[in-house]
N, C-alpha and C positions, 0 to 999 in steps of 0.2 A: 360659938357661932359668930360672935363679933369679930373674931380673928379672920373668919372667912370673908366678911365684908371688907375688912382692911386689906386683905390679900388682893382684892380686886382693884384697889386704888393705892398701890405702894408709893411712898413718898419719893423714892429715887427715880421713878420712871416718868417719862413725859405724859402729859394729860391724854393724848391720843396716839394711836399706833401711827408712827411716822410713815410707814409703808403705804398706808391707806389714806391718811389725812396729813400730807406733808405740810410743814409749817416753816415759813420763811418770811419774817417781818423785817429783814435787814438788820439795821443796828438796834431795832426795838425788840428783836426776837427774845432775848433773855429776859427783858422786863415783862413782856407779855406772858411768857411761859411761867415765870415766877408768880405773877399775879394770878394767873389761871389756876395754878396748883394750890395756892393759898385759898382761893375761893372754893375750889373743889373739895378741899379737906373737910369743910364743915357744911357743905351744901345739903346733904341728906338730912342732917339734924335740923338745920335752919328751915328747910322746906316744911318739916313737920311742925315746927314752932310758928312759922309765919311772923308777921310783925315787922318792925323796923330793924334793919341790919346796920346799925350805926358803925360797929367796928369794921365791917367789911367795906362800907363806903369810904372809911378813912384809908383802908388799904388801896382803894382805887385812887383816892386823892394823892396818896404818898407815892404811887407808881409813876407820877409825872406824865400820865397819858391823857389827862383831861384837856390838854391844849392842842391835841392833834389837828383839829379842824381850824384852829385860829391861824390866820396868815402870819408869815414871818415878819411882815412889816409891823405887826402888833406884838412881836416877841413870842408868837406861837410857833408850832412846828410845821404848819403848812402842808400837811399830808393830803394826798388825794383821797377821793371817796372810795375807790376800790381798795386802797390800803386800809382805810378805817373800817370798811365793812368786813374785811378778812379778820381783823382783830376782834370786832364785835362777834363774829361767828365763832371764833375760837373761845372767847370768854363765855359765850352762850352754851358751849359744850361743857363748860365747868359749872356755870351757875346762870341759868337763863334770866332770873330776876335781876341780878346785879348787872348782867350784860345789857339788859333793857335800860336800866338807869344810866349806865355808862354811855349807851348810844343816844339816849334822849338828851344828855348833856350836849352832845355834838349837834343834835337837831336844833336846839335853842341857839347855838352859835350860828348855825346856818341861817336861822331866821333873822338874826341881827345883820348878817352879811347881805341878805336878800332884801330886807325891808328897812334897814337903818341908813341914815345919812353917813357920810364919811366921818363926821365928827362923832356921831353916836357909836359907830363901829370902833373908832379909836378909844373912846372913853370906856365903853363897857368891856371890850375884848382885852385891851391892855390891862385893865384892872383885874380881869379874870385871871390873866397869867400871873400878875404880880401877887395876888392874894389867893391863888390856887382855888378859885371858885368851883363849886359844883352847882350846875344849873338844874332847876326843876321847871315844871310847866303847870300852867293853869289855862290851857288854851283849847280845850275841847270845843270844837266849832259847833257841834249840835246842841250844846247846852247853852240856852239863851237866858239862864238865870242870873247873869251878871250884867249890870248896867253901868255905863260910863256917862257921867253927867258933868256938863261944863259949869264951872263957877267963874267968878270974875277974872282971876289970874291963874287958875289951875283947874284940874279935873278931880272928880271923886268917884270911887268905885263902891257899889253896894250890891249885895247878892251873894251868889255862890257859884262854884264850878265843881264838876265831878270828873272822875278819871284823871286826876292831877298827878301823873307819874313823876316821882322824884321830888315832889314839893316838900315833903317832910324831910327835914335835915338839909335842905338846899341853902345856899348862900344868896341866890338870886332867882327870881321867877320870870319866865316869859309868859305873859298873860294876853288873852284875846278877849275882846268885848265886841258885841254887835255894833255895827255902824248902821243905824236905822233898824228896821224890823226884819230884815232878811238874814238868815244864818250864813249865807255865802258872802255877805259884806261885813267885814270885821276889821278892827284895827288892832295891831299888836303893840304891846308896851312892856317895858322892863321895870321891875321893882326889886329892891332889896327885900329878902325874905323876912327881915325883922321889922318891916314897916308897921307902924301902929295901926291897929284895926284889922290886921290879918290873923286868921285862926286856921292853922293847918292841922287837919284832923287825921288821926291814926285809925281809920275806919275801913280800910281795904280788906275784903274777906272773900276772895274768890278761891276756888279749889286748885288753881294753878297760878303761876307767876306770883307767888305768895308774898314776896318781899320787894315789890315794885313801888310801895308807898303810893299807890294809885287811888287814894281816897279823895275826900272833898276838901276844898278850901273855901272859907267864908270871908267875906269882905264887908266891913262895917265902917262907912265914912272914911275909906282909905284915900289918903292924899296922893295925887298923881301930878307931878310937875309936867308942864307942857313939853319939856325936853325929853321926858321919859316915853312919850309916844313915838313909835318908829314911823317916821313920816314919809320915807322914801320907798320907791319900788312899785307902789300901787298894785294893779292887777295885771301886770305885764306877763308875757310868757316866761320870762326869766324869774320873776318873783314867785311864780306859781311852782317853781321847782322845789319849793319847800315840801309840797305834798309828795313829790317823787322821792326826795331824800327820806321822808318818813316811811313810805311804803317799802323801800328797799331795806330799811332797818328791820321791819317786821319779817321780811324774807330771810334775813340773816339769823334771826332768832329761831325760826323754824328749822333752818338747816343746821344750826348748832345743836339743837335738841336731837335732830336726826343723827348727826355724827356721834353724839354721846351715846345714844341708844344702840346704834350699830356697834360702836367700839366696845361698849360694856357687854353687849350680848354675845359678840364673837368671842370675847375672852372667856366669858362664863361657859359658853358651849365647849370651847377647847379644854377648859380646866375643871369644870364641875358638872356639866350636864351628863346624864347617863343615857346610854342607848336604849331605845324602846325594845322590849323583849322580842317583838315580832319583826324587827327591822333586819335581822340577820347580820348585823355588824357589831363590832366590839366596842366602838365609841360613837358618841353622838356626832362627832365631826365627820365620820365616815358614812353617815346616813345620806343616801342620795336625795331624799325628800327635804332634809334640812339644808343640804347644799343648794338645792334648787331654790328654796325659799330665800336664802341669803343672796343668791344671785339676782333674784327678782327685786329684792329690796335695794340692792346695790345699784341696779339700773335706774330705779326711781330716784335715788339720791343723786347719782351722777348727772342725769338729765336735768334735774332742777338746779344743781350747782352750776352747770355750764350756762344755763339761761340767766342765772343770777350774776355770774361774772360778766357776761356780755352786756347785760343791762347796766351794770355799774360802770363799765368802760364808756358806754354811750352817755350815761349821765354826766360823767366827768367831762367829756367833750362838750356837752351842752353847757355845763357849769362855767367853763372857761370862755364862753362867748358873751361879751358884754351886751350884744344886741341879738338875742336869741329869737328866731322866728317861730310863729305858731305851729308851722308844719313840723319843724324839727322837735319842738317840745311835745307834739302829739306822738311822734315816733318813739321818743323816749318813754312816754307814759304807757304806750302799748307794750314795749319790751318789759317794763317793770310789772305791768299787769300779768303778762305771761309768766314771769319769774315768780311772782308772789303766789299765784294760783298753783303752779307746779310744785313750788316748795311746800306750801301748806298741805296739799294732797299727799305728796311724798312723805312728809314728816308724820302726818296722821297715820298713814299706813305703816311706816317703819316703826314708830313708837308703840303701835299696837301689836303688829305681827311678830316682833322679836320674841314675844312670850310663847308663840307657837313653836319656835325653835328651841327656846331654853327649857320650857316645861314648867310644871306647877311649882316646884321649889323656888323658882326665881321670883315668884310673887311675894316672898317674905319681905316684910316692910324694911328690914335692915339693909336690903340692897337699894331700895329707893328707885327701882327701874320705872315705877309707875309715874314718877314726877315728869318724865319727858313727855308722855302723852298728855298729862294734865296741863302742862305749860303750853303746848301747841294748841290743844283744844280751846283753852281760854283765849289765847292771843289771836288765833285765827278768826275769832268772832269780832275783831276790832272794827271791821266794816265788811259787809257781805261779799264773799268770793263770787257769788252768782252774778253780781253786778259787774265784776271784772270780766267774767266770761261773756256776759252780754255785750260789754263794750267791744271785746275782741270780735264777736260775731257781727256786730253792727258795722265795724270797720271792714270786715271781709266782704260784706254785702254792699256797702255804700261807699267805701273808701274814705269815710269820715272818721278821724281819730277821736278819742274821748275829749269832751269839753272839760277844761280845768275846773275842778270843784274841790271841796274839802277832802275828798278821798280818791281823786283820780288825776 
C-alpha cells in the first residue's frame, strides 16, 4: 500500500500538473520547483508528526529564496509581490506550513521597508542577505501581553506574545508592542533571536498548519536598543500596506492547498478510483456526476485565483508609490478582501468535496488528502472572513472603503 502513495507523488514528475497549474518563475523556476519537490517528499509524514521542521527550514535557507523581497540596493533580489506570491502559492501546494514560514519571512522584510528608516533598512536587510537570515515574528497585534518600557538609555520588553509564526529557529524577530493602551497603536522593533531574556517555545498544537512554529514567545527584561525601534512610516496609508501584504499571503496559502487537493484528487480519480456500480460507466473518470463535481470545483478555484492575481498587481502598483493616497489604499484593501474571502471559501469547498469524487478509499491516512482541508480550516480563522464581507457590503452601500486596521 505504501507503494500506492508513492505512486501518487513520483520523484521525477513536477509537483503539479503543468496543463492545469502552469509554473513559470523565470530564472527562479528550477530553484522553486526543486525546493517544492523536496518539501513535498516528506510533507505527509511531517504533517502527522507536527513540531519543528528544522531540516526543511534549512532547505528553504539553502534555496537562496529568502531575499526575494529585499531590494537590490541591499543586495537582495528585488522581486515584485505578484512574483513572490506565485512562489508562495506553489510552495503551499507542496507544504502549506513551510510556505507559511517562507512567506512570513518576506512579511517581516516588508515591515522593515515600510516602517524602518533608510539606515535601519540598510543595516537589517543587508545583514539578512549576507548572513542568510530567516525572519520570524512576534507581532500579533491583538495580544497585548507584551510591554515596552523606557529606561534611561534603552528600552526593555517584558511579557509574552502568542501566534509567533516562524519564531522558533529564526535568526531575527520582528516584534510589536502596544504604544499606549490601544491595540491599534503599536511600535515595531527588530531583535536578534538569541537576545538574552527571550524564550521561544515549541508549543504550537493546532490540527492544521502543524509546522508553522506559531507558538508563544516570552520576554523577560529583554534589552532593546533605541535604534532597534522602527521609527519611520507612522500610520500613513503606505505604511498600512503591511496588512495588505499579510492578507494576500493568507490568500496564497488557501489557493496552494486548493491546487494540491485538486491536483492529487484528479490523479487519484484517473488512476485509482473505481466507478460506482450504478453509474453505468467503466471508470470513475467517465462518471458524469464526478465530471460535474470537478468542473464546479475548478470554477471556484479559477475565480478565486483571478481575483488574487488582480489584487496582487494592484498591491504592487500601490507599493511603488512613495506618496500613496488613502483612496487608493482603500481600493487595494477591498480587492484583497474580495480575493481572500473567495480563496478561503473556494479552498474549503475544494479540499472537502474532492473526497466525494475520490471515494472512501481516499480517506486512508497514507495519502494525507485530509491535510489540505485542515490547513485551510485553521488558517482561514486568522481573522474573521465575515468582517471582510461586511467591509465589502459597507463600501457598496456607502462608498466608504475599509479603515486601515490590524486586519484590513
